[in-house]
N, C-alpha and C positions, 0 to 999 in steps of 0.2 A: 502494499501500500505507500502509496507515495505521501510524503509530509502535506503536501498541498492539499491534497484532498482528505486527510487527515485534520488540519485546521479549517477546512471549510462543515465538517461532521460535528468537530468540538463548537464551532460560533453559532452554527444550527441548532446545538444542542442547549446551550447556554442562551439564546434565543425563546427557543422554547420551553424551560424552564421558568425562565422572566416573563414571559406572556402569562403562563398560567398561575402563576404567582399574583401577578396585578390583577386577572380575573378573580382569583380567592378575594384578592384584600377591598377592591371593589366590587365585589355581588353585591346584590339588590337584601336589600332587607329584608326577611320574611314577614308577610302576612299574617297578622296578630287575630288568634284561635282559641280557642277554650285551652286546646290541645299544646299549646306554647306561648302559655302567658304563665309567669310565678305571679305570687301577691307580696305585698312588700308592706310594712306596717310602720311607721316610724310621724315622728312627729317633724313638722317641718320648718329647718333653721335658718334656709335661706332661699333667697331665689331671684333670681339674675337672669337675662336675656344674653345669646350667644348668637351674634348675626341677625338679620333679618325674619322675623317674626318665630323665634329659637327661643322656647323658656327650657330654663334649666333649676331643678329642686335639688336642693340639697337635705338630707333628715340629719338630725342629730345622730352622732355616734355611729351613722353611716359611710363608710370612705368610699361608697359608690355615687356618683350625679344622675340623675334621671332627665331626662330629655323629652322636649316634645320637639318635633319639627318643624312645624307648622304654627305652631301658639293658639292660641285660644283668640282665633279671627273671627269666628262668628258670637262669642262670646266679650265677655269682661274686657277692659282696659288693662296693660301690664302692671300699669303703676294701683291700678286698685288691687290686683292680684298680691302685686309689691305689699301692700299696705295690709292687706286682712290674712293673708294666708301662713306669714311666719308665727310659729306656734302653737299651730291645729295642728291635730291630728291626722291621720290620708293615710288610705290604702292605696298604694299605686301598685297596678299590675303593669309589667314590664315582658316584651320579647325578649322568650330564652335562646339565645343567638351565642356564637364565637365566631369573633372577626380578628383577624389578622393585625390588622392596625390597634386592637386592644384585645392581648393578650389573654391580660388578665379580668377583663369585663368589669374596668371601673367606668362602665357609660352606659349607661342602658336606657333604651328606647320606650316609652314610654307607650300603653296599648289603649287604657284607663284610668284618671284619678279618682276615689273616691272622699268626699267629706262628709261627716255628719250623714250616712248613709244616703245622701244624696250623690250620682254623678256630676262630677265638675268639669270632667272631659271625656273623651270616648274617641277614638279612632276606628268606630266601626264606619266600613266604608257601603 
């Protein structure tokens, strides 16, 4: 086998591995369903915006962050949520999945937020 052919095989293999890795890293988030969501109870410590229309919840004593990708577009304004929700006990349903860019699962996508047995946000489509 010639050295040139071997170089082509190595370059093609590296490119293929890189392509597969990128496909895994930037793959779509699974749609929320009862089978792939987990429920977490906690008290909201902080709420902040992350980009346009994205809202992030930090629960007291929990090292993870929970985010709503498109915010509460049809609900209350962010400033009202930021004033009302800290200190409130909530149930957060988040999508169960693993991502290459978040290998320790420190950031969770919210499927639903319940406050006092009332659904504050739901990702049902």
